[in-house]
C-alpha positions in Angstrom: 8.3 -30.6 -30.5 8.4 -27.1 -29.1 9.4 -24.3 -31.2 11.3 -21.0 -30.2 11.4 -17.7 -31.7 13.5 -14.6 -31.4 12.9 -11.4 -32.6 14.7 -8.7 -32.6 12.9 -5.5 -33.1 14.5 -1.8 -33.7 12.7 1.0 -31.9 12.6 4.7 -34.0 14.9 6.9 -32.1 13.8 7.6 -28.6 10.8 5.0 -28.8 12.1 2.2 -27.2 9.8 3.0 -24.0 7.1 3.5 -25.9 7.0 0.8 -28.0 7.9 -1.4 -24.7 4.3 -0.5 -23.1 3.0 -0.9 -26.3 4.1 -4.4 -26.7 3.0 -4.9 -22.9 -0.7 -5.5 -23.9 -0.1 -7.6 -27.1 2.3 -9.9 -24.8 -0.9 -10.3 -22.6 -3.6 -11.2 -25.6 -0.9 -13.7 -27.3 -0.1 -15.7 -24.2 -4.0 -17.2 -23.8 -3.8 -18.4 -27.0 -3.6 -22.6 -27.6 0.1 -23.8 -27.1 1.8 -20.4 -26.1 4.2 -20.9 -24.0 6.0 -17.9 -23.7 5.8 -14.3 -25.2 7.9 -11.6 -23.7 9.4 -8.7 -25.3 12.8 -7.4 -23.4 14.4 -4.2 -23.8 18.2 -3.9 -23.9 20.0 -2.5 -21.4 23.0 -1.2 -23.3 20.4 0.5 -26.3 16.9 1.3 -25.3 15.9 1.3 -28.7 16.0 -2.2 -29.1 13.7 -4.6 -28.2 13.9 -8.4 -28.0 10.6 -10.6 -28.5 11.3 -14.8 -26.9 8.7 -16.8 -28.2 8.2 -20.6 -27.4 5.0 -22.6 -29.0 4.0 -26.0 -28.0 4.6 -27.1 -31.8 4.2 -25.2 -35.2 0.7 -26.1 -35.5 0.3 -23.8 -32.4 2.9 -21.5 -34.6 0.9 -21.6 -37.6 -2.5 -20.5 -35.7 -0.8 -17.7 -34.5 0.3 -16.8 -37.7 -2.9 -16.2 -38.8 -4.7 -14.8 -36.0 -1.7 -12.2 -36.1 -2.7 -11.1 -39.6 -6.4 -10.2 -38.0 -4.5 -8.0 -35.6 -4.5 -3.9 -36.1 -0.6 -3.1 -36.5 1.2 -1.3 -33.7 1.1 2.4 -34.0 3.0 3.6 -36.3 6.1 5.2 -36.0 7.4 3.5 -32.9 10.0 1.0 -35.0 12.6 1.0 -37.9 12.1 -1.8 -40.1 10.5 -5.5 -39.6 12.8 -7.0 -37.4 14.6 -9.7 -37.8 12.9 -13.7 -36.6 15.4 -16.1 -36.1 13.6 -19.8 -35.4 14.9 -22.8 -33.6 13.9 -26.2 -32.3 13.3 -25.8 -28.6 15.3 -29.0 -26.7 15.8 -28.0 -23.0 19.9 -28.5 -22.2 19.1 -28.2 -18.6 
């Protein structure tokens, strides 16, 4: 069963555009990982310093592999974000 993650990320004040640009490369890279069905960042039109990262993984095992691989990636540039973000995990069951 697919796993859906919704991660809310707050950019440093005035850095939303720069953070969104930085995520473009990261998203493209992650989308090549086995089991990755979606990995996209969206910037809020109401608060341009707020991003939401939508992830969907084929199963928990694919997400676990991604988590291990993520530990080897360089961090995002310093000063672009505030805090660690807020993550919500969902079991993905299509309703339509």
